[in-house]
mmCIF file of the N, C-alpha and C atoms, coordinates in Angstrom:
data_MODEL
# 
_entry.id   MODEL 
# 
loop_
_atom_site.group_PDB 
_atom_site.id 
_atom_site.type_symbol 
_atom_site.label_atom_id 
_atom_site.label_alt_id 
_atom_site.label_comp_id 
_atom_site.label_asym_id 
_atom_site.label_entity_id 
_atom_site.label_seq_id 
_atom_site.pdbx_PDB_ins_code 
_atom_site.Cartn_x 
_atom_site.Cartn_y 
_atom_site.Cartn_z 
_atom_site.occupancy 
_atom_site.B_iso_or_equiv 
_atom_site.pdbx_formal_charge 
_atom_site.auth_seq_id 
_atom_site.auth_comp_id 
_atom_site.auth_asym_id 
_atom_site.auth_atom_id 
_atom_site.pdbx_PDB_model_num 
ATOM 1   N N  . MET A 1 1  ? 63.442 125.047 90.357 1.00 0.00 ? 1  MET A N  1 
ATOM 2   C CA . MET A 1 1  ? 65.056 124.737 90.109 1.00 0.00 ? 1  MET A CA 1 
ATOM 3   C C  . MET A 1 1  ? 65.247 123.642 89.306 1.00 0.00 ? 1  MET A C  1 
ATOM 4   N N  . VAL A 1 2  ? 66.222 123.523 88.465 1.00 0.00 ? 2  VAL A N  1 
ATOM 5   C CA . VAL A 1 2  ? 66.582 122.627 87.600 1.00 0.00 ? 2  VAL A CA 1 
ATOM 6   C C  . VAL A 1 2  ? 67.655 121.621 88.307 1.00 0.00 ? 2  VAL A C  1 
ATOM 7   N N  . GLU A 1 3  ? 67.398 120.341 88.215 1.00 0.00 ? 3  GLU A N  1 
ATOM 8   C CA . GLU A 1 3  ? 68.356 119.435 88.701 1.00 0.00 ? 3  GLU A CA 1 
ATOM 9   C C  . GLU A 1 3  ? 68.721 118.418 87.461 1.00 0.00 ? 3  GLU A C  1 
ATOM 10  N N  . TRP A 1 4  ? 69.844 117.927 87.817 1.00 0.00 ? 4  TRP A N  1 
ATOM 11  C CA . TRP A 1 4  ? 70.402 116.726 86.827 1.00 0.00 ? 4  TRP A CA 1 
ATOM 12  C C  . TRP A 1 4  ? 69.895 115.587 87.158 1.00 0.00 ? 4  TRP A C  1 
ATOM 13  N N  . MET A 1 5  ? 69.590 114.731 86.257 1.00 0.00 ? 5  MET A N  1 
ATOM 14  C CA . MET A 1 5  ? 69.003 113.269 86.320 1.00 0.00 ? 5  MET A CA 1 
ATOM 15  C C  . MET A 1 5  ? 69.823 112.358 85.486 1.00 0.00 ? 5  MET A C  1 
ATOM 16  N N  . LEU A 1 6  ? 70.173 111.168 86.059 1.00 0.00 ? 6  LEU A N  1 
ATOM 17  C CA . LEU A 1 6  ? 70.796 110.294 85.312 1.00 0.00 ? 6  LEU A CA 1 
ATOM 18  C C  . LEU A 1 6  ? 69.753 108.988 85.070 1.00 0.00 ? 6  LEU A C  1 
ATOM 19  N N  . ASP A 1 7  ? 69.453 108.855 83.816 1.00 0.00 ? 7  ASP A N  1 
ATOM 20  C CA . ASP A 1 7  ? 68.418 107.796 83.391 1.00 0.00 ? 7  ASP A CA 1 
ATOM 21  C C  . ASP A 1 7  ? 69.200 106.563 82.930 1.00 0.00 ? 7  ASP A C  1 
ATOM 22  N N  . GLU A 1 8  ? 68.758 105.430 83.322 1.00 0.00 ? 8  GLU A N  1 
ATOM 23  C CA . GLU A 1 8  ? 69.554 104.094 83.356 1.00 0.00 ? 8  GLU A CA 1 
ATOM 24  C C  . GLU A 1 8  ? 68.590 103.320 82.261 1.00 0.00 ? 8  GLU A C  1 
ATOM 25  N N  . PHE A 1 9  ? 69.223 102.467 81.283 1.00 0.00 ? 9  PHE A N  1 
ATOM 26  C CA . PHE A 1 9  ? 68.417 101.696 80.333 1.00 0.00 ? 9  PHE A CA 1 
ATOM 27  C C  . PHE A 1 9  ? 69.333 100.421 80.101 1.00 0.00 ? 9  PHE A C  1 
ATOM 28  N N  . ASP A 1 10 ? 68.549 99.301  79.821 1.00 0.00 ? 10 ASP A N  1 
ATOM 29  C CA . ASP A 1 10 ? 69.282 98.236  79.766 1.00 0.00 ? 10 ASP A CA 1 
ATOM 30  C C  . ASP A 1 10 ? 69.604 98.142  78.204 1.00 0.00 ? 10 ASP A C  1 
ATOM 31  N N  . ARG A 1 11 ? 70.836 97.876  77.898 1.00 0.00 ? 11 ARG A N  1 
ATOM 32  C CA . ARG A 1 11 ? 71.577 97.680  76.463 1.00 0.00 ? 11 ARG A CA 1 
ATOM 33  C C  . ARG A 1 11 ? 70.807 96.768  75.586 1.00 0.00 ? 11 ARG A C  1 
ATOM 34  N N  . ASP A 1 12 ? 70.426 95.603  76.192 1.00 0.00 ? 12 ASP A N  1 
ATOM 35  C CA . ASP A 1 12 ? 69.854 94.462  75.357 1.00 0.00 ? 12 ASP A CA 1 
ATOM 36  C C  . ASP A 1 12 ? 68.493 94.862  74.796 1.00 0.00 ? 12 ASP A C  1 
ATOM 37  N N  . SER A 1 13 ? 67.680 95.046  76.040 1.00 0.00 ? 13 SER A N  1 
ATOM 38  C CA . SER A 1 13 ? 66.182 95.352  75.637 1.00 0.00 ? 13 SER A CA 1 
ATOM 39  C C  . SER A 1 13 ? 65.737 96.861  75.334 1.00 0.00 ? 13 SER A C  1 
ATOM 40  N N  . GLY A 1 14 ? 66.801 97.619  75.899 1.00 0.00 ? 14 GLY A N  1 
ATOM 41  C CA . GLY A 1 14 ? 66.108 99.104  75.752 1.00 0.00 ? 14 GLY A CA 1 
ATOM 42  C C  . GLY A 1 14 ? 65.218 99.482  76.735 1.00 0.00 ? 14 GLY A C  1 
ATOM 43  N N  . ARG A 1 15 ? 65.031 98.572  77.779 1.00 0.00 ? 15 ARG A N  1 
ATOM 44  C CA . ARG A 1 15 ? 63.969 98.686  78.839 1.00 0.00 ? 15 ARG A CA 1 
ATOM 45  C C  . ARG A 1 15 ? 64.644 99.684  80.014 1.00 0.00 ? 15 ARG A C  1 
ATOM 46  N N  . PHE A 1 16 ? 63.697 100.796 80.211 1.00 0.00 ? 16 PHE A N  1 
ATOM 47  C CA . PHE A 1 16 ? 63.984 101.803 81.165 1.00 0.00 ? 16 PHE A CA 1 
ATOM 48  C C  . PHE A 1 16 ? 64.101 101.208 82.566 1.00 0.00 ? 16 PHE A C  1 
ATOM 49  N N  . ILE A 1 17 ? 65.310 101.287 83.181 1.00 0.00 ? 17 ILE A N  1 
ATOM 50  C CA . ILE A 1 17 ? 65.504 100.744 84.568 1.00 0.00 ? 17 ILE A CA 1 
ATOM 51  C C  . ILE A 1 17 ? 65.264 101.828 85.567 1.00 0.00 ? 17 ILE A C  1 
ATOM 52  N N  . GLY A 1 18 ? 65.687 103.018 85.468 1.00 0.00 ? 18 GLY A N  1 
ATOM 53  C CA . GLY A 1 18 ? 65.314 104.123 86.554 1.00 0.00 ? 18 GLY A CA 1 
ATOM 54  C C  . GLY A 1 18 ? 65.914 105.216 86.285 1.00 0.00 ? 18 GLY A C  1 
ATOM 55  N N  . SER A 1 19 ? 65.639 106.323 87.088 1.00 0.00 ? 19 SER A N  1 
ATOM 56  C CA . SER A 1 19 ? 66.226 107.692 86.973 1.00 0.00 ? 19 SER A CA 1 
ATOM 57  C C  . SER A 1 19 ? 66.805 107.925 88.316 1.00 0.00 ? 19 SER A C  1 
ATOM 58  N N  . TYR A 1 20 ? 67.893 108.786 88.386 1.00 0.00 ? 20 TYR A N  1 
ATOM 59  C CA . TYR A 1 20 ? 68.456 109.140 89.672 1.00 0.00 ? 20 TYR A CA 1 
ATOM 60  C C  . TYR A 1 20 ? 68.718 110.784 89.647 1.00 0.00 ? 20 TYR A C  1 
ATOM 61  N N  . ARG A 1 21 ? 68.415 111.152 90.665 1.00 0.00 ? 21 ARG A N  1 
ATOM 62  C CA . ARG A 1 21 ? 68.750 112.680 90.838 1.00 0.00 ? 21 ARG A CA 1 
ATOM 63  C C  . ARG A 1 21 ? 70.142 112.681 91.276 1.00 0.00 ? 21 ARG A C  1 
ATOM 64  N N  . ILE A 1 22 ? 70.749 113.751 90.648 1.00 0.00 ? 22 ILE A N  1 
ATOM 65  C CA . ILE A 1 22 ? 72.151 114.027 90.878 1.00 0.00 ? 22 ILE A CA 1 
ATOM 66  C C  . ILE A 1 22 ? 72.291 115.330 91.671 1.00 0.00 ? 22 ILE A C  1 
ATOM 67  N N  . SER A 1 23 ? 72.102 115.396 92.887 1.00 0.00 ? 23 SER A N  1 
ATOM 68  C CA . SER A 1 23 ? 71.962 116.559 93.601 1.00 0.00 ? 23 SER A CA 1 
ATOM 69  C C  . SER A 1 23 ? 73.290 117.084 93.878 1.00 0.00 ? 23 SER A C  1 
ATOM 70  N N  . GLY A 1 24 ? 73.401 118.397 93.736 1.00 0.00 ? 24 GLY A N  1 
ATOM 71  C CA . GLY A 1 24 ? 74.638 119.144 93.829 1.00 0.00 ? 24 GLY A CA 1 
ATOM 72  C C  . GLY A 1 24 ? 75.632 119.271 92.533 1.00 0.00 ? 24 GLY A C  1 
ATOM 73  N N  . LEU A 1 25 ? 75.067 118.814 91.317 1.00 0.00 ? 25 LEU A N  1 
ATOM 74  C CA . LEU A 1 25 ? 75.850 118.794 90.064 1.00 0.00 ? 25 LEU A CA 1 
ATOM 75  C C  . LEU A 1 25 ? 75.525 120.118 89.613 1.00 0.00 ? 25 LEU A C  1 
ATOM 76  N N  . SER A 1 26 ? 76.485 120.983 89.397 1.00 0.00 ? 26 SER A N  1 
ATOM 77  C CA . SER A 1 26 ? 76.241 122.322 88.426 1.00 0.00 ? 26 SER A CA 1 
ATOM 78  C C  . SER A 1 26 ? 76.325 122.108 87.206 1.00 0.00 ? 26 SER A C  1 
ATOM 79  N N  . ASP A 1 27 ? 75.722 123.119 86.401 1.00 0.00 ? 27 ASP A N  1 
ATOM 80  C CA . ASP A 1 27 ? 75.639 122.814 84.945 1.00 0.00 ? 27 ASP A CA 1 
ATOM 81  C C  . ASP A 1 27 ? 77.095 122.946 84.333 1.00 0.00 ? 27 ASP A C  1 
ATOM 82  N N  . ALA A 1 28 ? 78.060 123.572 84.993 1.00 0.00 ? 28 ALA A N  1 
ATOM 83  C CA . ALA A 1 28 ? 79.564 123.458 84.746 1.00 0.00 ? 28 ALA A CA 1 
ATOM 84  C C  . ALA A 1 28 ? 79.989 122.330 84.776 1.00 0.00 ? 28 ALA A C  1 
ATOM 85  N N  . ASP A 1 29 ? 79.936 121.593 85.916 1.00 0.00 ? 29 ASP A N  1 
ATOM 86  C CA . ASP A 1 29 ? 80.380 120.178 86.243 1.00 0.00 ? 29 ASP A CA 1 
ATOM 87  C C  . ASP A 1 29 ? 79.823 119.290 85.448 1.00 0.00 ? 29 ASP A C  1 
ATOM 88  N N  . ALA A 1 30 ? 78.550 119.413 85.029 1.00 0.00 ? 30 ALA A N  1 
ATOM 89  C CA . ALA A 1 30 ? 77.797 118.595 83.938 1.00 0.00 ? 30 ALA A CA 1 
ATOM 90  C C  . ALA A 1 30 ? 78.500 118.763 82.644 1.00 0.00 ? 30 ALA A C  1 
ATOM 91  N N  . GLY A 1 31 ? 78.736 119.836 82.222 1.00 0.00 ? 31 GLY A N  1 
ATOM 92  C CA . GLY A 1 31 ? 79.428 120.160 81.088 1.00 0.00 ? 31 GLY A CA 1 
ATOM 93  C C  . GLY A 1 31 ? 80.905 119.504 80.842 1.00 0.00 ? 31 GLY A C  1 
ATOM 94  N N  . SER A 1 32 ? 81.603 119.607 81.972 1.00 0.00 ? 32 SER A N  1 
ATOM 95  C CA . SER A 1 32 ? 82.763 118.763 82.205 1.00 0.00 ? 32 SER A CA 1 
ATOM 96  C C  . SER A 1 32 ? 82.740 117.386 81.938 1.00 0.00 ? 32 SER A C  1 
ATOM 97  N N  . LEU A 1 33 ? 81.996 116.784 82.767 1.00 0.00 ? 33 LEU A N  1 
ATOM 98  C CA . LEU A 1 33 ? 81.635 115.414 82.677 1.00 0.00 ? 33 LEU A CA 1 
ATOM 99  C C  . LEU A 1 33 ? 81.295 114.920 81.161 1.00 0.00 ? 33 LEU A C  1 
ATOM 100 N N  . LEU A 1 34 ? 80.489 115.811 80.496 1.00 0.00 ? 34 LEU A N  1 
ATOM 101 C CA . LEU A 1 34 ? 80.072 115.502 79.211 1.00 0.00 ? 34 LEU A CA 1 
ATOM 102 C C  . LEU A 1 34 ? 80.975 115.663 78.139 1.00 0.00 ? 34 LEU A C  1 
ATOM 103 N N  . GLY A 1 35 ? 81.933 116.660 78.531 1.00 0.00 ? 35 GLY A N  1 
ATOM 104 C CA . GLY A 1 35 ? 82.970 116.988 77.403 1.00 0.00 ? 35 GLY A CA 1 
ATOM 105 C C  . GLY A 1 35 ? 82.436 118.028 76.491 1.00 0.00 ? 35 GLY A C  1 
ATOM 106 N N  . VAL A 1 36 ? 81.389 118.952 76.952 1.00 0.00 ? 36 VAL A N  1 
ATOM 107 C CA . VAL A 1 36 ? 80.960 119.904 76.063 1.00 0.00 ? 36 VAL A CA 1 
ATOM 108 C C  . VAL A 1 36 ? 81.076 121.284 76.918 1.00 0.00 ? 36 VAL A C  1 
ATOM 109 N N  . ASP A 1 37 ? 81.191 122.279 76.028 1.00 0.00 ? 37 ASP A N  1 
ATOM 110 C CA . ASP A 1 37 ? 81.522 123.509 76.576 1.00 0.00 ? 37 ASP A CA 1 
ATOM 111 C C  . ASP A 1 37 ? 80.358 124.329 77.194 1.00 0.00 ? 37 ASP A C  1 
ATOM 112 N N  . GLU A 1 38 ? 79.071 123.965 76.835 1.00 0.00 ? 38 GLU A N  1 
ATOM 113 C CA . GLU A 1 38 ? 77.763 124.749 77.154 1.00 0.00 ? 38 GLU A CA 1 
ATOM 114 C C  . GLU A 1 38 ? 76.728 123.514 77.235 1.00 0.00 ? 38 GLU A C  1 
ATOM 115 N N  . VAL A 1 39 ? 76.073 123.302 78.402 1.00 0.00 ? 39 VAL A N  1 
ATOM 116 C CA . VAL A 1 39 ? 74.920 122.420 78.448 1.00 0.00 ? 39 VAL A CA 1 
ATOM 117 C C  . VAL A 1 39 ? 73.467 122.991 78.143 1.00 0.00 ? 39 VAL A C  1 
ATOM 118 N N  . ARG A 1 40 ? 72.589 122.273 77.541 1.00 0.00 ? 40 ARG A N  1 
ATOM 119 C CA . ARG A 1 40 ? 71.365 123.077 77.373 1.00 0.00 ? 40 ARG A CA 1 
ATOM 120 C C  . ARG A 1 40 ? 70.160 122.371 78.175 1.00 0.00 ? 40 ARG A C  1 
ATOM 121 N N  . ILE A 1 41 ? 69.540 123.312 78.793 1.00 0.00 ? 41 ILE A N  1 
ATOM 122 C CA . ILE A 1 41 ? 68.363 122.666 79.480 1.00 0.00 ? 41 ILE A CA 1 
ATOM 123 C C  . ILE A 1 41 ? 67.153 122.157 78.653 1.00 0.00 ? 41 ILE A C  1 
ATOM 124 N N  . GLY A 1 42 ? 66.996 120.840 78.998 1.00 0.00 ? 42 GLY A N  1 
ATOM 125 C CA . GLY A 1 42 ? 65.987 120.075 78.253 1.00 0.00 ? 42 GLY A CA 1 
ATOM 126 C C  . GLY A 1 42 ? 66.449 119.179 77.456 1.00 0.00 ? 42 GLY A C  1 
ATOM 127 N N  . LEU A 1 43 ? 67.712 119.272 77.159 1.00 0.00 ? 43 LEU A N  1 
ATOM 128 C CA . LEU A 1 43 ? 68.386 118.145 76.182 1.00 0.00 ? 43 LEU A CA 1 
ATOM 129 C C  . LEU A 1 43 ? 68.979 117.040 77.182 1.00 0.00 ? 43 LEU A C  1 
ATOM 130 N N  . VAL A 1 44 ? 69.099 115.729 76.510 1.00 0.00 ? 44 VAL A N  1 
ATOM 131 C CA . VAL A 1 44 ? 69.818 114.622 77.276 1.00 0.00 ? 44 VAL A CA 1 
ATOM 132 C C  . VAL A 1 44 ? 70.999 114.353 76.535 1.00 0.00 ? 44 VAL A C  1 
ATOM 133 N N  . TYR A 1 45 ? 72.174 113.785 77.251 1.00 0.00 ? 45 TYR A N  1 
ATOM 134 C CA . TYR A 1 45 ? 73.313 113.698 76.608 1.00 0.00 ? 45 TYR A CA 1 
ATOM 135 C C  . TYR A 1 45 ? 73.755 112.333 77.034 1.00 0.00 ? 45 TYR A C  1 
ATOM 136 N N  . ASP A 1 46 ? 74.477 111.485 76.094 1.00 0.00 ? 46 ASP A N  1 
ATOM 137 C CA . ASP A 1 46 ? 75.114 110.344 76.257 1.00 0.00 ? 46 ASP A CA 1 
ATOM 138 C C  . ASP A 1 46 ? 76.458 110.658 77.239 1.00 0.00 ? 46 ASP A C  1 
ATOM 139 N N  . ILE A 1 47 ? 76.830 109.728 78.085 1.00 0.00 ? 47 ILE A N  1 
ATOM 140 C CA . ILE A 1 47 ? 77.801 110.078 79.110 1.00 0.00 ? 47 ILE A CA 1 
ATOM 141 C C  . ILE A 1 47 ? 78.997 109.218 78.661 1.00 0.00 ? 47 ILE A C  1 
ATOM 142 N N  . PRO A 1 48 ? 80.180 109.676 78.665 1.00 0.00 ? 48 PRO A N  1 
ATOM 143 C CA . PRO A 1 48 ? 81.358 108.724 78.408 1.00 0.00 ? 48 PRO A CA 1 
ATOM 144 C C  . PRO A 1 48 ? 81.670 107.942 79.569 1.00 0.00 ? 48 PRO A C  1 
ATOM 145 N N  . GLU A 1 49 ? 82.113 106.552 79.125 1.00 0.00 ? 49 GLU A N  1 
ATOM 146 C CA . GLU A 1 49 ? 82.165 105.643 80.296 1.00 0.00 ? 49 GLU A CA 1 
ATOM 147 C C  . GLU A 1 49 ? 83.350 106.360 81.366 1.00 0.00 ? 49 GLU A C  1 
ATOM 148 N N  . THR A 1 50 ? 84.291 107.217 81.039 1.00 0.00 ? 50 THR A N  1 
ATOM 149 C CA . THR A 1 50 ? 85.147 107.677 82.100 1.00 0.00 ? 50 THR A CA 1 
ATOM 150 C C  . THR A 1 50 ? 84.389 108.546 83.180 1.00 0.00 ? 50 THR A C  1 
ATOM 151 N N  . SER A 1 51 ? 83.369 109.249 82.401 1.00 0.00 ? 51 SER A N  1 
ATOM 152 C CA . SER A 1 51 ? 82.545 110.037 83.290 1.00 0.00 ? 51 SER A CA 1 
ATOM 153 C C  . SER A 1 51 ? 81.602 109.383 84.091 1.00 0.00 ? 51 SER A C  1 
ATOM 154 N N  . LEU A 1 52 ? 81.164 108.214 83.712 1.00 0.00 ? 52 LEU A N  1 
ATOM 155 C CA . LEU A 1 52 ? 80.401 107.370 84.457 1.00 0.00 ? 52 LEU A CA 1 
ATOM 156 C C  . LEU A 1 52 ? 81.148 107.119 85.875 1.00 0.00 ? 52 LEU A C  1 
ATOM 157 N N  . ALA A 1 53 ? 82.294 106.526 85.892 1.00 0.00 ? 53 ALA A N  1 
ATOM 158 C CA . ALA A 1 53 ? 83.045 106.120 86.892 1.00 0.00 ? 53 ALA A CA 1 
ATOM 159 C C  . ALA A 1 53 ? 83.147 107.467 87.760 1.00 0.00 ? 53 ALA A C  1 
ATOM 160 N N  . GLU A 1 54 ? 83.364 108.547 87.346 1.00 0.00 ? 54 GLU A N  1 
ATOM 161 C CA . GLU A 1 54 ? 83.567 109.703 88.101 1.00 0.00 ? 54 GLU A CA 1 
ATOM 162 C C  . GLU A 1 54 ? 82.140 110.241 88.780 1.00 0.00 ? 54 GLU A C  1 
ATOM 163 N N  . ILE A 1 55 ? 80.888 109.930 88.158 1.00 0.00 ? 55 ILE A N  1 
ATOM 164 C CA . ILE A 1 55 ? 79.684 110.026 88.733 1.00 0.00 ? 55 ILE A CA 1 
ATOM 165 C C  . ILE A 1 55 ? 79.659 109.093 89.744 1.00 0.00 ? 55 ILE A C  1 
ATOM 166 N N  . SER A 1 56 ? 79.956 107.759 89.739 1.00 0.00 ? 56 SER A N  1 
ATOM 167 C CA . SER A 1 56 ? 79.665 106.624 90.608 1.00 0.00 ? 56 SER A CA 1 
ATOM 168 C C  . SER A 1 56 ? 80.284 107.077 91.820 1.00 0.00 ? 56 SER A C  1 
ATOM 169 N N  . ALA A 1 57 ? 81.796 107.450 91.690 1.00 0.00 ? 57 ALA A N  1 
ATOM 170 C CA . ALA A 1 57 ? 82.580 107.731 92.867 1.00 0.00 ? 57 ALA A CA 1 
ATOM 171 C C  . ALA A 1 57 ? 81.887 109.020 93.698 1.00 0.00 ? 57 ALA A C  1 
ATOM 172 N N  . ARG A 1 58 ? 81.686 109.997 92.874 1.00 0.00 ? 58 ARG A N  1 
ATOM 173 C CA . ARG A 1 58 ? 81.224 111.387 93.500 1.00 0.00 ? 58 ARG A CA 1 
ATOM 174 C C  . ARG A 1 58 ? 79.901 111.106 94.234 1.00 0.00 ? 58 ARG A C  1 
ATOM 175 N N  . PHE A 1 59 ? 78.965 110.546 93.559 1.00 0.00 ? 59 PHE A N  1 
ATOM 176 C CA . PHE A 1 59 ? 77.608 110.515 94.006 1.00 0.00 ? 59 PHE A CA 1 
ATOM 177 C C  . PHE A 1 59 ? 77.043 109.239 94.550 1.00 0.00 ? 59 PHE A C  1 
ATOM 178 N N  . GLY A 1 60 ? 78.113 108.285 94.748 1.00 0.00 ? 60 GLY A N  1 
ATOM 179 C CA . GLY A 1 60 ? 77.622 106.986 95.211 1.00 0.00 ? 60 GLY A CA 1 
ATOM 180 C C  . GLY A 1 60 ? 76.721 106.058 94.567 1.00 0.00 ? 60 GLY A C  1 
ATOM 181 N N  . LEU A 1 61 ? 76.571 106.140 93.273 1.00 0.00 ? 61 LEU A N  1 
ATOM 182 C CA . LEU A 1 61 ? 75.682 105.290 92.353 1.00 0.00 ? 61 LEU A CA 1 
ATOM 183 C C  . LEU A 1 61 ? 76.629 104.202 91.855 1.00 0.00 ? 61 LEU A C  1 
ATOM 184 N N  . MET A 1 62 ? 75.728 102.936 91.720 1.00 0.00 ? 62 MET A N  1 
ATOM 185 C CA . MET A 1 62 ? 76.399 101.838 90.982 1.00 0.00 ? 62 MET A CA 1 
ATOM 186 C C  . MET A 1 62 ? 76.001 102.028 89.688 1.00 0.00 ? 62 MET A C  1 
ATOM 187 N N  . VAL A 1 63 ? 77.031 101.995 88.867 1.00 0.00 ? 63 VAL A N  1 
ATOM 188 C CA . VAL A 1 63 ? 76.777 101.896 87.439 1.00 0.00 ? 63 VAL A CA 1 
ATOM 189 C C  . VAL A 1 63 ? 77.515 100.733 86.587 1.00 0.00 ? 63 VAL A C  1 
ATOM 190 N N  . TYR A 1 64 ? 76.766 100.196 85.589 1.00 0.00 ? 64 TYR A N  1 
ATOM 191 C CA . TYR A 1 64 ? 77.110 98.950  84.798 1.00 0.00 ? 64 TYR A CA 1 
ATOM 192 C C  . TYR A 1 64 ? 77.224 99.529  83.301 1.00 0.00 ? 64 TYR A C  1 
ATOM 193 N N  . PRO A 1 65 ? 78.195 99.949  83.032 1.00 0.00 ? 65 PRO A N  1 
ATOM 194 C CA . PRO A 1 65 ? 78.319 100.545 81.472 1.00 0.00 ? 65 PRO A CA 1 
ATOM 195 C C  . PRO A 1 65 ? 78.312 99.230  80.611 1.00 0.00 ? 65 PRO A C  1 
ATOM 196 N N  . GLU A 1 66 ? 78.818 98.090  80.926 1.00 0.00 ? 66 GLU A N  1 
ATOM 197 C CA . GLU A 1 66 ? 79.033 96.966  80.128 1.00 0.00 ? 66 GLU A CA 1 
ATOM 198 C C  . GLU A 1 66 ? 77.549 96.317  79.667 1.00 0.00 ? 66 GLU A C  1 
ATOM 199 N N  . HIS A 1 67 ? 76.573 96.667  80.550 1.00 0.00 ? 67 HIS A N  1 
ATOM 200 C CA . HIS A 1 67 ? 75.120 96.050  80.502 1.00 0.00 ? 67 HIS A CA 1 
ATOM 201 C C  . HIS A 1 67 ? 74.018 97.345  80.440 1.00 0.00 ? 67 HIS A C  1 
ATOM 202 N N  . ARG A 1 68 ? 74.350 98.405  80.570 1.00 0.00 ? 68 ARG A N  1 
ATOM 203 C CA . ARG A 1 68 ? 73.384 99.423  80.776 1.00 0.00 ? 68 ARG A CA 1 
ATOM 204 C C  . ARG A 1 68 ? 73.842 100.709 79.862 1.00 0.00 ? 68 ARG A C  1 
ATOM 205 N N  . GLU A 1 69 ? 73.081 101.516 79.549 1.00 0.00 ? 69 GLU A N  1 
ATOM 206 C CA . GLU A 1 69 ? 73.337 102.848 78.855 1.00 0.00 ? 69 GLU A CA 1 
ATOM 207 C C  . GLU A 1 69 ? 72.805 103.708 79.802 1.00 0.00 ? 69 GLU A C  1 
ATOM 208 N N  . TYR A 1 70 ? 73.344 104.944 79.710 1.00 0.00 ? 70 TYR A N  1 
ATOM 209 C CA . TYR A 1 70 ? 72.899 106.042 80.644 1.00 0.00 ? 70 TYR A CA 1 
ATOM 210 C C  . TYR A 1 70 ? 72.939 107.380 79.856 1.00 0.00 ? 70 TYR A C  1 
ATOM 211 N N  . LEU A 1 71 ? 71.856 108.121 80.225 1.00 0.00 ? 71 LEU A N  1 
ATOM 212 C CA . LEU A 1 71 ? 71.805 109.533 79.569 1.00 0.00 ? 71 LEU A CA 1 
ATOM 213 C C  . LEU A 1 71 ? 71.727 110.520 80.887 1.00 0.00 ? 71 LEU A C  1 
ATOM 214 N N  . LEU A 1 72 ? 72.358 111.717 80.633 1.00 0.00 ? 72 LEU A N  1 
ATOM 215 C CA . LEU A 1 72 ? 72.319 112.767 81.572 1.00 0.00 ? 72 LEU A CA 1 
ATOM 216 C C  . LEU A 1 72 ? 71.299 113.817 81.298 1.00 0.00 ? 72 LEU A C  1 
ATOM 217 N N  . GLY A 1 73 ? 70.454 114.335 81.948 1.00 0.00 ? 73 GLY A N  1 
ATOM 218 C CA . GLY A 1 73 ? 69.581 115.352 81.390 1.00 0.00 ? 73 GLY A CA 1 
ATOM 219 C C  . GLY A 1 73 ? 69.015 116.085 82.496 1.00 0.00 ? 73 GLY A C  1 
ATOM 220 N N  . THR A 1 74 ? 68.336 117.083 82.201 1.00 0.00 ? 74 THR A N  1 
ATOM 221 C CA . THR A 1 74 ? 67.747 117.858 83.320 1.00 0.00 ? 74 THR A CA 1 
ATOM 222 C C  . THR A 1 74 ? 66.238 117.450 83.625 1.00 0.00 ? 74 THR A C  1 
ATOM 223 N N  . GLY A 1 75 ? 65.889 117.706 84.942 1.00 0.00 ? 75 GLY A N  1 
ATOM 224 C CA . GLY A 1 75 ? 64.503 117.618 85.367 1.00 0.00 ? 75 GLY A CA 1 
ATOM 225 C C  . GLY A 1 75 ? 64.007 118.823 86.213 1.00 0.00 ? 75 GLY A C  1 
ATOM 226 N N  . ASP A 1 76 ? 62.816 119.123 86.200 1.00 0.00 ? 76 ASP A N  1 
ATOM 227 C CA . ASP A 1 76 ? 62.402 120.276 87.094 1.00 0.00 ? 76 ASP A CA 1 
ATOM 228 C C  . ASP A 1 76 ? 61.921 119.783 88.267 1.00 0.00 ? 76 ASP A C  1 
ATOM 229 N N  . SER A 1 77 ? 62.338 120.293 89.373 1.00 0.00 ? 77 SER A N  1 
ATOM 230 C CA . SER A 1 77 ? 62.067 119.750 90.654 1.00 0.00 ? 77 SER A CA 1 
ATOM 231 C C  . SER A 1 77 ? 60.601 120.314 91.176 1.00 0.00 ? 77 SER A C  1 
ATOM 232 N N  . GLY A 1 78 ? 60.261 121.285 90.436 1.00 0.00 ? 78 GLY A N  1 
ATOM 233 C CA . GLY A 1 78 ? 58.980 121.856 90.846 1.00 0.00 ? 78 GLY A CA 1 
ATOM 234 C C  . GLY A 1 78 ? 59.102 123.176 91.902 1.00 0.00 ? 78 GLY A C  1 
ATOM 235 N N  . SER A 1 79 ? 60.200 123.280 92.210 1.00 0.00 ? 79 SER A N  1 
ATOM 236 C CA . SER A 1 79 ? 60.508 124.447 93.174 1.00 0.00 ? 79 SER A CA 1 
ATOM 237 C C  . SER A 1 79 ? 61.157 125.589 92.727 1.00 0.00 ? 79 SER A C  1 
ATOM 238 N N  . ALA A 1 80 ? 60.907 126.774 93.237 1.00 0.00 ? 80 ALA A N  1 
ATOM 239 C CA . ALA A 1 80 ? 61.583 127.776 92.561 1.00 0.00 ? 80 ALA A CA 1 
ATOM 240 C C  . ALA A 1 80 ? 62.709 128.451 93.365 1.00 0.00 ? 80 ALA A C  1 
# 
């Protein structure tokens, strides 16, 4: 099963902060948040700040776009 992951990086140092599983996010929802017609499994995408606010509200994640960079991509949960 493919799940969407939000990766967080420090803007100043480029250091990886963490990765968060976005359970319940469909491919269509991800495409809408990213502003693309079709999402491709295995790629990572920059997220518009307005979409970060929506992800924060929908999934209860704290985001800090002024200090951090976020990428959205897919990960394999290992289950079929």
